[in-house]
C-alpha positions in Angstrom: 141.9 121.9 98.8 144.1 124.9 97.6 147.2 123.2 99.4 146.4 120.0 97.4 147.3 121.6 94.0 145.5 120.4 90.7 145.0 116.8 92.2 143.3 118.3 95.1 141.1 120.3 93.0 140.1 117.2 91.1 139.5 115.1 94.1 137.3 118.2 95.6 135.3 118.4 92.4 134.7 114.7 92.3 133.5 114.8 96.0 131.0 117.6 95.1 129.7 115.9 92.3 129.3 112.6 94.3 127.6 114.1 97.3 125.2 116.0 94.9 124.3 112.9 93.2 123.8 111.2 96.5 121.2 113.8 97.6 119.5 113.5 94.3 119.5 109.8 94.3 118.2 109.5 97.7 115.3 111.7 96.9 114.5 109.8 93.6 114.4 106.4 95.4 112.2 107.7 98.2 109.9 109.0 95.7 109.5 105.7 93.8 106.1 104.4 94.8 105.0 100.8 95.3 101.4 99.8 95.7 100.0 99.4 99.1 98.6 95.9 100.1 94.9 97.5 100.1 95.7 98.7 96.6 96.5 95.1 95.3 93.6 93.5 97.3 91.0 96.0 95.8 92.3 95.4 92.3 92.1 91.6 92.6 88.5 91.9 94.1 87.4 93.8 91.1 89.1 91.3 88.8 87.2 88.4 90.8 83.9 90.2 90.2 84.8 90.5 86.3 84.9 94.3 86.7 88.0 94.6 84.4 87.5 98.2 83.7 87.0 99.1 87.3 90.1 97.2 88.1 92.1 99.0 85.5 90.9 102.4 86.8 92.1 101.6 90.2 95.4 100.3 88.8 95.9 103.4 86.9 95.4 105.6 90.0 98.6 104.2 91.3 101.6 106.4 90.4 104.5 105.2 88.8 105.9 102.0 87.3 103.8 99.9 89.9 100.7 101.3 88.4 101.7 100.8 84.9 102.6 97.2 85.8 99.3 96.4 87.5 97.3 98.1 84.6 99.2 95.8 82.2 98.3 92.9 84.6 94.6 93.7 84.5 94.4 94.1 80.8 96.0 90.8 80.2 94.5 88.9 83.2 93.2 86.3 80.9 96.5 85.4 79.5 98.3 82.3 80.6 100.6 82.6 83.6 103.7 82.6 81.7 102.6 85.2 79.4 101.5 87.4 82.3 104.5 87.0 84.3 106.7 87.9 81.4 104.6 91.1 80.7 104.9 92.1 84.4 108.6 91.2 84.4 109.1 93.4 81.6 107.9 96.5 83.7 110.3 95.4 86.3 113.1 95.5 83.8 112.1 99.0 82.7 112.2 100.2 86.5 115.6 98.8 87.3 117.8 101.4 85.1 116.1 104.2 86.7 116.5 103.1 90.2 120.2 102.0 89.7 121.3 105.1 87.5 124.3 107.0 88.9 125.1 104.2 91.5 127.9 103.0 89.2 129.4 106.5 89.2 129.3 106.4 93.1 130.9 102.9 93.2 133.8 104.2 91.0 134.3 107.3 92.9 134.9 105.4 96.3 138.0 103.6 95.0 139.2 106.4 92.6 139.3 109.2 95.2 142.2 107.6 97.4 143.9 106.7 94.2 143.9 110.3 92.9 145.1 111.0 96.6 148.0 108.7 96.1 148.7 110.4 92.8 148.7 113.6 94.7 151.3 112.1 97.2 153.6 110.9 94.4 153.5 114.2 92.6 153.9 116.2 95.9 157.0 114.0 96.9 158.5 114.4 93.3 158.2 118.2 93.7 159.9 118.1 97.2 162.8 116.0 95.9 163.2 118.5 93.0 163.3 121.4 95.4 165.8 119.5 97.4 167.9 119.0 94.4 167.9 122.8 93.7 167.9 124.3 97.2 169.2 121.4 99.4 167.5 120.7 102.7 168.2 124.0 104.5 165.2 125.9 103.3 162.2 124.4 104.9 159.8 127.0 103.7 160.5 125.9 100.1 160.1 122.3 100.8 156.8 122.8 102.8 154.8 123.1 99.6 155.4 119.8 98.1 155.1 118.0 101.3 151.8 119.8 102.2 150.5 118.7 98.7 151.5 115.0 99.4 149.7 114.9 102.7 146.7 116.9 101.7 145.8 115.1 98.6 145.9 111.8 100.8 143.5 113.2 103.3 141.1 114.6 100.7 141.1 111.2 98.9 140.1 109.5 102.0 137.7 112.2 103.1 135.8 111.8 99.8 136.2 108.0 99.6 134.9 106.8 103.0 131.6 108.5 103.1 130.8 107.6 99.3 131.5 104.2 99.8 129.1 103.9 102.9 126.4 106.1 101.1 126.7 104.0 98.0 126.0 100.7 99.9 122.9 102.4 101.5 121.5 103.6 98.3 122.2 100.3 96.5 120.3 98.6 99.3 117.4 101.1 99.0 117.2 100.4 95.3 117.2 96.6 95.8 114.5 97.0 98.4 112.2 98.9 95.9 112.8 96.4 93.2 112.2 93.5 95.6 108.9 95.1 96.7 108.0 95.6 92.9 108.7 91.9 92.2 106.7 90.8 95.3 103.9 92.9 93.9 104.0 91.3 90.6 104.2 87.7 92.2 101.2 88.6 94.4 99.0 90.0 91.5 100.0 86.6 89.4 99.0 84.5 92.2 95.8 86.1 92.9 94.7 86.0 89.3 95.6 82.2 89.2 93.6 81.8 92.3 90.6 83.6 90.8 90.8 81.4 87.7 90.5 78.3 89.8 87.5 79.7 91.7 89.2 80.0 95.0 89.3 82.8 97.3 92.4 85.1 96.7 94.7 82.9 98.5 97.5 81.6 96.2 99.7 78.6 96.8 102.8 80.9 97.4 102.6 83.5 100.2 99.5 85.8 99.6 99.9 89.3 98.2 98.9 90.8 101.5 101.4 88.7 103.4 104.1 89.4 101.0 103.7 93.1 101.0 103.0 93.6 104.8 106.1 91.5 105.6 107.9 93.8 103.4 106.4 96.9 105.0 107.2 95.4 108.7 
């Protein structure tokens, strides 16, 4: 990093911030809780029995946005399907920014780091040519600093960019997985409520809540 000069310092600082955000983001996504199939089935059973308050208590016991979403669904279970879907979708929209925050920074860091490395390469070569103009090519020691800066910054840019690119893809996929599970939970709840209204068993026309969530878990 020292050999890279000012540009090397910038790339190093960018890499440190990116990797720190990576650790934070991975922990944040892992802590994002989505209800288990048994939780959804239990809430729908209480709704089927007409025990709205008991269903709301079970929904509130689920931590995070999933619990808020199911609580809202229970409290508005008598609404039309379209209204109920919009209420649950609003909760999912609230969860999206939290899951996706800092991911744009990582996506920008991946292409920015090698570009900064290229900038360091250019400035290092300019410095080298300036020294050649002053001292000629006979003093290799005086030329080594510029050449070193040119090569080191390129290497630093790639060292930062490659892992950040891979990590960003993994974190983005984890975030989409959590959002998909939350959407399936909402669909499962809505379909279960609709089935209850028609006097059926909790067996919606679309895939059942249990099938949706167990398939996601597998």
